[in-house]
N, C-alpha and C positions, 0 to 999 in steps of 0.2 A: 504493500500500500504506500502511495505517495501522499505527502501532506498537501492540504489545500493551498490555494494561492495566498500570497501575502495579504491581499485585500480581505479575504475571508477570515484568516487568522487574526488580523488586526481588528476586524469587526467583532469577532467573538470576544476578544480580550477587552474591547471597549465596554462590554456590559459590566465587567468588574469596575471600570472607571465610573460608570453610571450609578450602579447600585451601592458601591462602597461608601458613598456619601451618606446614605441611610445608615449603614452599619456604624459609621463613625459618629455622626451628629446625633442620631436618634438612639442608637443602642448604647454607645460608649461614652459620649461626652455631654453635649448640651442638654438633651432631654433628661437624662438621669440627674444631672446637677440642678436643673430647673425644677424637676419634680420633687427631689429631696428638699430643695430649698423652700418651695412653697408649702409643702406638707409639714415640714419641721417647724416652720414659722407659725403654723396654725395649731401645733400641738407640741408641748415640751417633751413628751415621751415618744415622739415620732409615730404616733398613732394616726391612722387615716380612716375615715368613714367611707365605705364602699357599699352602696345600696343597703344601708342600715346596719352593716356589720363592721366591726373594728379590726384592723390589721396593722402590723408594723409596716410602715410605708414601703421600705425596700423589699420586704417579704411579699407584699402584694404584687409588686412588679415581677418578682421571681415566679410567683404562682401563675400570673397572667401569661408569662412566657412559657411556662411548663405546659399549660393548656394549649397554647398555640403549637408547640412542637409535637404534642400528642396528636392534635388534629392533622398536622402535616404528615406524621408517621402513618396515620390511619387512612388518609385520603390519597396520598401520593401513589399508592399502587393502583387505585381506581383511575386516577388521572393519567397515569402512565399507560394503563391499558387502553384507555380511550385514544390517547395520542398514538399508540402503536397501531390501533385498529384503523384509525383514519389517516395515519401518516402525517400528522400535523402538530408535532410537539412545539413547533415555533409559535403556533397560535396560543398554546397554553403559556408559553414563556411570555408572550405579549400581554395576555390578559391578567396574569398575576403581577406583572410589572405595573400595569395600569392600576390595579387594585392597591398595591403598596404605595405608589406615588400619590394617588388620590387621597389615601389616608394621611400621608404626610402633609399634604395641602390642608386637610381638615384640622390638623393639630394647631394651625394658626389660631383657632378659636378656643384652644385649651387655656383657660384662665384659672386662677386659684379656686374659683367658686364652682368649677366644672370638672371635678376630679374623675367622675365616672366617664365623662366624655373623653378625657385624656387617656385613661387606661384602655377604653374600648378602641379608640383610633390607634393607639400605640400597638395594641394586639393585632388589629387588622393589617397595619403596616408590616409587622413582623411576619404575619401569615403570607402576605404578598411576596415579601422578600424571599423567605425560605422555600416556599413552594416553587417560585420561579427558578431557584437555584437547582432544583431537581432536574429540570429540563435543560438548563444552561450547562451543567456538568456533563450531561449525557452526550453533548456535542463533541467533547474533547477527543474521544477515539474516532469520531467520524471525520474530523478535520485535520488530525495530526498523526503522522506515523509514529510507531512506538519509540523510535529513537529521538523524536522531536517533542514528545509529550511533556518531559520534565521542563524543557525550555518554554514551551507554549503555556503550560500551567503557571510557571513562575512569572511569565510575562503578564498574564492576566492579573495575578495578585499584585505585582509591582505597579501596574497601571492603576489598579484600584486604590492603592495607598497614595499614589501621587495625586490622583483626582480628588480623593476624599480630603487630603490635607489642604489642597488648594481651596476647596469650598469651605473647609473648616476655618481657614485663615480669614476668608471673606466674612463668615458669620461672626468670628471673634472680633473683627474690627467693628461690625455693626453693633454688637453687644456693648462694646466699650464706648460707642458713640450713639446712644439711642436717640439723641436729638435729631440725627439725620433722618429718622423715621417718624418724626412727630406728625407728619402728614397722614400716617396710617394709624395713629393712636388717638385715644380720647380719654381724658380723666385718669383714672387709676390704671387703665390699660398701658399707659406710658411706661410704667415700671416693668412690664413684662414684654414689651414690644420687641426687644432685641432677640431673645430666644424664640419667641413665636414666629417672627419673621424668618428666622433661620430654618424652622421647620418647613415654612412655605418654600424657601429656596431649595431645600432638599427634594421636595416633590417635583419641582420644575426641572432640577438638574437630572434626577433619575429618569423622568419621563423623556426629557429632551435628548440626552445622550444615548438612551436605549434605542432610539430610532436608527442610529448608525449600525447597531447590531442587527436589528430586525430587518434592515434593508439588504444585508448581504448574506445572512445565514441561509443555507439551503433547506428545503423541505426534507423530511426524513426519506431514507431510501425506500423505494418500492419493494425491495427485497425483504424488508422487515416483516416478521411474522404477523399475520392477522389473527384476530381473536377466534379461538375455537370454542369458547364458552360465552356465556352472557357477559356483555362488556363490563357490567358493574362488579362481577366477581372474577373476571379474567385476570385482573391485576394481581390478586392474591394467588391465583393459579400460577401466574408467571413467576411470582416470588417463590412459590413452592418448587417450580421447575429450576429456578436459579439455585435455590438451596440444595436441591438434589445434585446439581452439578458441583456446587461449592464443596459438598461433603466428599466428593471424589477428588478434590484438588487440595492436598494438605497445605500447600503454601498459602493459597488464597483463604482457606478456612482459618488458619492460625493468624494470618494478618488481620482479618476482620475482627477476631477476638481482641487482638491488641488495639486496633483502631477504636473499638467500642469502649474499652477500658480507659484509654488516655483521652478520648474525646469527652468523657464525662468531666474531666478536669479542664481541658483546653477551652472548650466553648463556655463553660461556666465562668472561668476567670474573665474571659472577654466580656461576658454579659454583666458581671457584677462589679467589675473593677472600679468604674466611675462612682457607683453608689458607695462602695467601701471607702474610696478616697475621700468623698464628700463628708461622710459621717465620722470617719476616724482620723483623717489627716488634715484636710482643708475645710475645717468646720466654720470658720468665720466668713461672712459675706465677701470681705475684701480678698479672701484667698481664692475665690472662684476663677479669676483670670489665670492664676498659677496652675490650677487644675487643668484648665483647657490647654495651656501651653504644654503641660506634661503629657497629655494625650496626643497632642501634635507631635511631640518628641517620639512617642512610641511609634507612631505611623511612619515617621521619617526613618527611624532605625529599622522598622519592619521591611521597608523597601530594600535596604541593604541586606537584611537578614534573609529574605526570600531568594534574592539573587545569589548570595554567598553560599547558602545551603544547597541550592541547585547545582552550583559549580563544584562544591565539595562532594556531592553525590557521584560525580564523574570520577572522583579519585578514590573514595572509600565505599561507595555504593549507597543505595537508598536506605537500606535497613539500618546501617551503622549511623547514618545521619539522623534517622528517626530516634534511635536509641540515645544518641548524644543530646538531641532536643528534649527528650523526656527526662533525662538526668538533670538538665538545666531547669526544667519545669519543677522538678522535685525541690531543687534548691530555691526556686522562686517561692514555693509554698512555705518552706521553712522560714525564709526571710520575711515573707508577708505576715506571718503570725507575730513576729517580733518588731516589725517596722513601727517607728514612733514619730520620726521627724520628717519634714518635707524633703530634706536632702537625701535621707535614706530612701524615701519613696521615688525620687528622681532616678537614683541608681537602679532601683528595682524595676522601674518603668523601662529603662534601657534594656534590661535583661529580658523583660516580657516582649518588647519589640523585636529583639534579635531572633526569637524562636516562634513568635506568633504567626507570622505569615509563612515562614519556612515549613513548619510542621503541617500546615493545612495544604500548601502547594505540593509538598512531597508525598503526603498521604494520598491525595487525589491522583497524582501521576503514578505512584506505586501500585495502587489498585488497578488503574487502567492497564498497566503492563502485565498484571497477573491474570487478566481476563482471557478466556479461551477465544478462539476464532469464532466470531458471531456477528451477525448483523443486528441482533437485538440488544443494542447497547443501552437503550432506555430502561429495560427491565433490570439489567445488571446495576445501573446507576441508581435506579429506584431502590434496589436492595441496599446499596451503599448508603443512600440518604436516609432510608428507614432506620438502618443501624445507627447512624449518627444522631438522628432525631430522638430515638428512644434513649440513647446515652445522655443527650441534653436534658430530656425530661427528668431522668433520675438525678443528674447532677444539679440542675437548677432548683428542683423541688427540695432536694436534700439540703442545699445551701440555705434556702429560705426557711425551711422547717427548723433547722438547727439554730438559726438566728432567733426565731420566735421562742424556741424551747429554752435556749441558754441566755438570751438577751445580748449576745455579742456576735458580730460577724467574724471575729477572729477565730472563734471555735469552729465555725463552718469551714475555715481554711484547712483544718485537720483532715476533714473528709476528702477535700480535693487532693491533698498530698497522698492519701491512701489510694485514690484512683490512679494517680500517676505511678506509684510504686507497683501496683498490679499490672498496669500497662507495660512497664519496663520488663517485668518478669515474663509477660506474654510475648514481648518482642524477642527476648532471649530464647524462649520456647520456639519461636518461629524461625530463628536464624538458620538452622541447619537445613530445613526443608526449603527455605527461600533460596539459599545458595545452590541447592541441588536443582531447583527449578530454573534459576538464572543460568546455570551451566548448561542445562539441557536445551534451553531456548537459543543459546549462542553457539551451540555446536552443530 
């Protein structure tokens, strides 16, 4: 197989540029800081009322995200089945992109008095983002030859970090200069206009740049298998078929176990980092710009990290890079439990950035390389995404529940460290059969 044209590969990678603005501004920086700020100001014990029930504010966000990921895990097989049957996965990529970006636009109306609206739109945006990623990832083996997949995957992540940092800086400048947006605010709204206008920009950015991707990506191959069962249950039938193949492939089976375990930690850290920093380190209102700068620092380091780990994989191999990354993650969890000062958090942020993008990019390309010869890439990547989403449900729910149970986010970090240790042991368990598979493919 030959890789697609440069135009198609660049177009595919541009979706990372488009959607990563959501992942940075809404998931990782401005929205969590804004949400924690407005809910903590209303309650000294960080409690928030959600349709008549009290929750710890950050735990409520964690629970909302765990519900979203559970929905994605349960529905992506059905959506993938429909996409395979009609050979139109690009259509689903487009509509989930539109759903997510529209929800971001709606967050402009999230004021301190509308907590329920904010959480609901935050959840819809997350659903649009993560569901679209199912179809986006499945294009990688369609457009890139095995020898190019590490490079193409890393290119997507690198573009994503660059694009998201660019928009983050624009939003940061607007937050520091809210008077520039006085035309869009009235009365008390002026205090929140900067963050809320940032949410609006994310929706426009995501929708606008995604058009470059949707314009060039091909429709699915006509050779892809059509549905043999009812379309609503065929996705689960396809997952069963994939699982039956996975069981006969020791390297792929063991890698998926490793991926499941360390993903419970990786994705949870990325989703809760800003809330942790706001509540534990940058607690004063005047500290918020420092928090945003820290997250920008993470993204800049992540660009370097994704590229560096991709190149390192050519020297020591994918699996050794993943093991090195997980070891660093274990160190991050230990340091995160004890971190107290802003300077310590800056150093920790650099370490997170170094492995954050690299481990995701390397996981995606390693899985792609382990796949058997098949035209049905969507079902295999649906299986990959379901594995990741279930891991996130467990990770994020555990983090939120332990915070409510113990009263401290630091205690929740212990659980994340445990997930990474188990992931490292699973990677060591995978190493021998992975190397045998690699040797067989290249002989």
